[in-house]
MARMAR-512556 format. One line per 2 residues: for each residue x, y, z of N, C-alpha, C. Coordinates in steps of 0.05 Angstrom, whole numbers, plus 32768, in hexadecimal, padded with zeros to 4 digits. Layout:
X,Y,Z,X,Y,Z,X,Y,Z ~ ...;
END
This chain:
7BF5,8039,7BCA,7C18,803D,7BBD,7C11,805D,7BAD ~ 7C30,8069,7BB0,7C29,8087,7BA0,7C31,8087,7B7E;
7C2B,808D,7B78,7C32,8091,7B57,7C4E,80AD,7B4F ~ 7C65,80A2,7B53,7C7C,80AD,7B54,7C8A,80B1,7B32;
7C94,80C9,7B37,7CA6,80CF,7B1E,7CCA,80E0,7B21 ~ 7CD8,80CA,7B18,7CD0,80BF,7B06,7CD0,809F,7B12;
7CC1,8090,7B08,7CC2,806F,7B1C,7CDE,8068,7B26 ~ 7CD4,8056,7B3F,7CED,804E,7B45,7CF6,8039,7B38;
7D11,8032,7B36,7D12,8012,7B21,7D2D,8001,7B2F ~ 7D18,7FEE,7B32,7D37,7FD4,7B39,7D3E,7FC1,7B29;
7D54,7FBC,7B31,7D69,7FA9,7B1D,7D71,7F90,7B2E ~ 7D6F,7F80,7B24,7D79,7F69,7B2F,7D8F,7F55,7B1F;
7DA4,7F55,7B36,7DB9,7F3A,7B21,7DBB,7F27,7B34 ~ 7DBD,7F08,7B20,7DB6,7EF6,7B2C,7DD0,7EDE,7B25;
7DD0,7EC6,7B3A,7DE9,7EB9,7B2C,7DE9,7EA8,7B1D ~ 7DD0,7EAE,7AFC,7DCD,7EA5,7AE7,7DB2,7EA7,7ADA;
7DB1,7E9A,7AC2,7D9D,7EA3,7AB5,7D84,7E93,7AB7 ~ 7D80,7E7F,7AC5,7D66,7E67,7AC0,7D61,7E63,7AE6;
7D4A,7E55,7AE9,7D37,7E51,7AFB,7D43,7E47,7B15 ~ 7D66,7E3D,7B13,7D69,7E3F,7B2B,7D7F,7E4D,7B31;
7D7E,7E64,7B1D,7D8B,7E81,7B21,7D81,7E89,7B47 ~ 7D96,7E99,7B58,7D89,7EA7,7B69,7D92,7EC8,7B62;
7D84,7ED3,7B76,7D90,7EF0,7B78,7DAD,7EF1,7B81 ~ 7DB9,7F03,7B7C,7DD4,7F11,7B8C,7DE1,7F30,7B8C;
7DD2,7F37,7B7F,7DC8,7F58,7B85,7DB2,7F66,7B73 ~ 7DAD,7F70,7B83,7D93,7F88,7B87,7D9C,7FA2,7B80;
7D92,7FB1,7B72,7DA1,7FD5,7B6E,7D7E,7FDD,7B67 ~ 7D7E,7FEE,7B7D,7D6A,800A,7B76,7D6E,8025,7B76;
7D5C,8030,7B63,7D5F,804C,7B58,7D42,8058,7B66 ~ 7D40,8065,7B82,7D1F,8075,7B87,7D19,8082,7B75;
7CFE,8085,7B7A,7CEF,80A3,7B64,7CFD,80B8,7B6E ~ 7D0B,80B9,7B82,7D10,80D6,7B8E,7D31,80D9,7B91;
7D40,80BF,7B81,7D61,80BD,7B7B,7D6B,80A9,7B8D ~ 7D63,80B2,7BA9,7D72,809D,7BB7,7D79,8082,7BA3;
7D8F,8076,7BAE,7D97,8062,7BA4,7D9A,8053,7BB8 ~ 7D9A,802D,7BBA,7D9D,801B,7BCB,7DA7,8005,7BB0;
7DC0,7FF4,7BC4,7DCA,7FE0,7BAE,7DD4,7FCC,7BBE ~ 7DD2,7FAF,7BC7,7DDC,7F9A,7BD0,7DE8,7F88,7BC8;
7E01,7F82,7BCE,7E02,7F5B,7BC7,7DF7,7F46,7BD9 ~ 7DEC,7F3A,7BD3,7DDC,7F21,7BE5,7DF0,7F0D,7BE4;
7DFF,7F08,7C01,7E07,7EEC,7C07,7DF0,7ED9,7BFF ~ 7DF5,7EC6,7BEF,7DDF,7EAA,7BEE,7DDF,7E9A,7C02;
7DC5,7E98,7C04,7DBE,7E7B,7C20,7DD4,7E61,7C11 ~ 7DDA,7E4A,7C27,7DE4,7E38,7C25,7DDA,7E20,7C0B;
7DBD,7E26,7C09,7DB1,7E0C,7BF5,7DB0,7E1D,7BD6 ~ 7DB4,7E36,7BD9,7DBD,7E46,7BB9,7DD8,7E43,7BB1;
7DD4,7E28,7B99,7DEF,7E23,7B99,7DF6,7E24,7B7A ~ 7DDC,7E31,7B64,7DDF,7E35,7B4B,7DF8,7E47,7B44;
7E06,7E4B,7B32,7E16,7E5D,7B31,7E26,7E58,7B0C ~ 7E1F,7E6F,7AFC,7E1E,7E6F,7AE0,7E37,7E86,7AE2;
7E4C,7E7C,7AD2,7E64,7E84,7AC9,7E5C,7EA1,7AAD ~ 7E50,7E99,7AA6,7E46,7EAE,7A8B,7E32,7EC3,7AA1;
7E2C,7EC6,7AB2,7E19,7ED2,7AC5,7E31,7EE4,7ACF ~ 7E4A,7EDD,7AE1,7E5A,7EE4,7AED,7E6D,7EF4,7AD6;
7E74,7EF1,7ABF,7E7C,7EFF,7AB6,7E6B,7F18,7AA5 ~ 7E56,7F12,7AA7,7E44,7F28,7A9A,7E44,7F45,7AB9;
7E3B,7F3A,7AC9,7E36,7F4B,7AE6,7E54,7F4F,7AED ~ 7E65,7F40,7AEB,7E81,7F45,7AFF,7E83,7F39,7B1C;
7E64,7F28,7B25,7E68,7F26,7B46,7E77,7F0B,7B40 ~ 7E8A,7F07,7B55,7E93,7EEB,7B5C,7E86,7EE4,7B76;
7E8E,7EC7,7B79,7E7A,7EC1,7B93,7E89,7ECA,7BA7 ~ 7EA8,7ECB,7BA6,7EB5,7ED6,7BBA,7EAF,7EED,7BC5;
7EA4,7F00,7BB5,7E9A,7F1F,7BB8,7E7F,7F17,7BC6 ~ 7E75,7F0A,7BB7,7E56,7F02,7BCD,7E58,7EFF,7BEA;
7E6D,7EE6,7BF2,7E78,7EDA,7C0C,7E85,7EF1,7C1C ~ 7E92,7F00,7C07,7EA9,7F18,7C17,7E92,7F2F,7C29;
7E86,7F38,7C19,7E74,7F53,7C14,7E56,7F52,7C0F ~ 7E46,7F3E,7C09,7E33,7F37,7C0B,7E1D,7F3C,7C23;
7E0A,7F47,7C25,7DF6,7F45,7C46,7DE5,7F29,7C3D ~ 7DE1,7F26,7C5D,7DCD,7F0E,7C55,7DB1,7F10,7C4F;
7DA7,7EFF,7C3B,7D96,7F07,7C2A,7D75,7F0F,7C3F ~ 7D6E,7F0A,7C5C,7D5C,7F0C,7C67,7D63,7F2A,7C74;
7D7D,7F36,7C73,7D87,7F53,7C77,7D7D,7F62,7C5F ~ 7D88,7F5C,7C44,7D7E,7F69,7C2F,7D62,7F6C,7C27;
7D58,7F57,7C2A,7D35,7F60,7C31,7D29,7F6F,7C45 ~ 7D36,7F74,7C61,7D36,7F88,7C70,7D32,7F9F,7C61;
7D4F,7F9F,7C5F,7D4F,7FBD,7C5B,7D49,7FC2,7C3B ~ 7D43,7FB1,7C2A,7D2D,7FC6,7C0E,7D1B,7FC9,7C16;
7D0A,7FB9,7C29,7CF0,7FBD,7C30,7CF3,7FDD,7C3A ~ 7D04,7FE3,7C50,7D09,7FFE,7C59,7D0B,800E,7C42;
7D18,800C,7C32,7D24,8018,7C18,7D10,802A,7C0A ~ 7CFB,8010,7C09,7CE9,8015,7BF1,7CCF,8013,7BFE;
7CC9,8005,7C15,7CB3,8012,7C1F,7C98,8004,7C19 ~ 7C7F,8012,7C1D,7C68,8010,7C07,7C68,8016,7BF2;
7C76,8011,7BD5,7C7B,8023,7BC3,7C7B,800F,7BAC ~ 7C7B,8018,7B96,7C7F,8004,7B7E,7C92,800E,7B6A;
7CA1,7FF9,7B62,7CBA,7FF1,7B58,7CBD,7FE7,7B46 ~ 7CCE,7FF0,7B2D,7CC9,7FE4,7B18,7CE2,7FDB,7AFD;
7CDA,7FC9,7AFA,7CF8,7FB5,7AEB,7CEC,7FB1,7ACC ~ 7D07,7FBB,7ABF,7D0A,7FB9,7AA6,7D0E,7F96,7AA1;
7D0F,7F88,7AB2,7D1D,7F6F,7AB3,7D03,7F5A,7AC1 ~ 7CEE,7F69,7ACC,7CE5,7F5A,7AD6,7CD3,7F3E,7AD1;
7CCB,7F2E,7ABF,7CD2,7F18,7ABD,7CE7,7F00,7ACE ~ 7CF7,7F0F,7AC9,7D11,7F00,7ADC,7D12,7F0F,7AF8;
7D10,7F2D,7AF5,7D15,7F3C,7B13,7D04,7F2D,7B2A ~ 7CE8,7F2D,7B24,7CD7,7F2E,7B31,7CD9,7F18,7B3E;
7CE0,7EFA,7B30,7CDF,7EDB,7B36,7CF5,7EE1,7B53 ~ 7D0B,7EEB,7B3B,7D22,7EF4,7B5B,7D1A,7EFC,7B78;
7D0E,7F0F,7B76,7D0A,7F1A,7B8D,7CF3,7F0D,7B9F ~ 7CE2,7EFB,7B88,7CD3,7EEB,7B9E,7CD6,7ED1,7BA9;
7CF5,7EC7,7B9D,7CFF,7EB2,7BA8,7D0F,7EC5,7BBF ~ 7D1D,7ED2,7BBF,7D31,7EE3,7BD0,7D20,7EE5,7BEA;
7D0D,7EEE,7BE7,7CEA,7EF5,7BFE,7CEA,7ED8,7C0C ~ 7CE3,7EC9,7BF5,7CD6,7EB2,7BFF,7CED,7EA0,7C16;
7D04,7E9C,7C09,7D14,7E8A,7C17,7D23,7E9B,7C2E ~ 7D1D,7EB3,7C2D,7D23,7EC2,7C4F,7D0E,7EC0,7C5B;
7CEE,7EBE,7C50,7CDD,7EBD,7C66,7CDA,7EDD,7C69 ~ 7CDB,7EF0,7C5D,7CD0,7F09,7C61,7CC2,7F16,7C47;
7CAE,7F24,7C4D,7C91,7F33,7C43,7C9B,7F49,7C34 ~ 7C9A,7F44,7C1B,7CA0,7F5B,7C06,7C90,7F76,7C0E;
7C9A,7F8B,7C11,7C89,7FA3,7C1E,7C83,7FBB,7C08 ~ 7C8C,7FAB,7BED,7C92,7FBF,7BD6,7C8A,7FA8,7BB9;
7C7C,7FBE,7BA8,7C6E,7FA4,7B95,7C89,7FB3,7B84 ~ 7C8D,7F9A,7B6B,7C9E,7F95,7B56,7C8E,7F8F,7B3F;
7C88,7FAA,7B29,7C78,7FA9,7B11,7C8B,7FAB,7AF6 ~ 7C85,7FA8,7ADF,7C90,7FA0,7AC7,7C91,7FBC,7AC9;
7CA9,7FCB,7AB3,7CAD,7FEC,7AAE,7CA1,7FE9,7A9C ~ 7C95,7FD7,7A8D,7C84,7FDE,7A74,7C6A,7FE7,7A75;
7C5E,7FE8,7A97,7C46,7FF0,7A9F,7C42,800E,7A9D ~ 7C5D,8020,7A9D,7C58,803C,7AA0,7C6D,8043,7A8B;
7C71,8038,7A71,7C7C,8045,7A57,7C62,8043,7A48 ~ 7C6B,8059,7A3A,7C58,8061,7A22,7C63,8055,7A02;
7C54,8053,79EE,7C60,804B,79D8,7C7A,805A,79CA ~ 7C7B,8075,79D1,7C8A,8086,79C0,7CB1,8077,79D7;
7CA5,8073,79F2,7CB8,807B,79F7,7CC9,8055,79F6 ~ 7CB7,8044,79F4,7CBA,802F,79EB,7CC6,8029,79D0;
7CC2,8044,79BB,7CCE,803D,79A3,7CED,804A,79A7 ~ 7CF2,805D,79BC,7D04,806E,79BB,7D1E,8058,79D4;
7D15,804F,79E7,7D1E,8038,79F7,7D39,8035,79F2 ~ 7D3A,801F,79E1,7D52,8016,79E0,7D6B,802D,79CE;
7D67,8038,79BD,7D7E,8047,79B7,7D7F,805F,79D5 ~ 7D6B,806E,79DE,7D74,8081,79F5,7D84,8076,7A0D;
7D75,805A,7A13,7D8C,804B,7A23,7DA4,8044,7A18 ~ 7DAC,803C,7A01,7DC3,803E,79F9,7DD9,8053,79F7;
7DCC,806F,79F7,7DD7,807D,79F5,7DE5,8086,7A11 ~ 7DD3,808B,7A29,7DD3,808D,7A40,7DEA,8075,7A4A;
7DF0,805B,7A40,7E02,8045,7A50,7E1F,804C,7A45 ~ 7E1C,805D,7A2D,7E36,806C,7A1A,7E3D,807D,7A2F;
7E27,808B,7A35,7E36,80A9,7A44,7E33,80A0,7A66 ~ 7E33,8087,7A74,7E30,807F,7A90,7E4F,807F,7A9B;
7E61,808B,7AA7,7E77,808A,7AAE,7E76,806A,7ABD ~ 7E64,8068,7AC8,7E67,8048,7AD7,7E5E,803B,7ABF;
7E72,8025,7AB9,7E6D,8012,7AA0,7E63,7FEF,7AA7 ~ 7E5F,7FF0,7ACB,7E5C,7FD1,7AD1,7E43,7FCE,7AC8;
7E3A,7FB1,7AC0,7E1E,7FB1,7AC7,7E18,7FA6,7AE9 ~ 7E14,7FB1,7AF5,7E0B,7FAC,7B13,7DF9,7FB3,7B0C;
7DDF,7FB2,7B27,7DC6,7FAD,7B25,7DC0,7FD4,7B28 ~ 7DD7,7FE0,7B3D,7DD0,7FFE,7B3E,7DD7,8013,7B2E;
7DE7,8007,7B1A,7DE8,8012,7B03,7DD7,8009,7AEC ~ 7DCC,7FFF,7AED,7DBA,7FEF,7AE2,7DA6,7FFB,7AE3;
7DA1,8000,7AFB,7D83,8017,7B07,7D86,802D,7AF4 ~ 7D96,803A,7AFE,7D9A,805C,7AFE,7D91,805A,7AD9;
7DA6,8048,7AC9,7DA1,8051,7AAB,7D85,804C,7AA4 ~ 7D78,803A,7AB4,7D5A,8034,7AAA,7D48,804B,7AB4;
7D4B,8055,7AC8,7D46,806E,7ADA,7D47,8081,7AC5 ~ 7D5C,8086,7ABF,7D65,80A2,7AA8,7D5C,80A1,7A8A;
7D52,8085,7A83,7D58,807E,7A6F,7D2B,8090,7A6C ~ 7D27,807C,7A82,7D03,807B,7A87,7CFF,80A1,7A86;
7D0F,80AF,7A8F,7D12,80CA,7A90,7D0D,80DA,7A6D ~ 7D29,80D1,7A64,7D2C,80DD,7A51,7D1E,80D0,7A3B;
7D11,80B8,7A33,7CF9,80BB,7A29,7CDE,80BF,7A27 ~ 7CDB,80C8,7A46,7CC4,80D4,7A46,7CC2,80F2,7A3B;
7CDB,80FF,7A4C,7CE0,8116,7A39,7CDA,8117,7A18 ~ 7CE7,8102,7A12,7CEA,8104,79F3,7CB8,80F9,79EB;
7CBB,80F1,79FB,7C9B,80EB,79E9,7C89,80FF,79F8;
END
């Protein structure tokens, strides 16, 4: 896997916050600026739904059923988009298990690796992270809490804090 700058960022929105939740949207901003985002139509056995999570990201079950892609197709498209690369998440502790759940349920092998963003942040970046991210969020035209928007904000925050450091 090659080292790229800025790092490719992934963000996952889910049906809830607990262990029974499952991924419903994945957004990625690759190191070269290319973006990919898809809604995921849940498997029939994925039943858990949290109204608070829906209120946060604004994705309804109806949206998933009408516009979501099959989980298997999402896995294949995401593999093709990321290929044999490394992608980073600022919420790795939840995003990575959701990715594992998606790929395992789909019977598809993940072709990329997801790591915690902390692996590529230095101390100065961590010190300024929350303030810089807040400033970027305040100036972002798309205020939705959605996977693609979040991934782009995270990548911009990485670049800005790297410049400060």
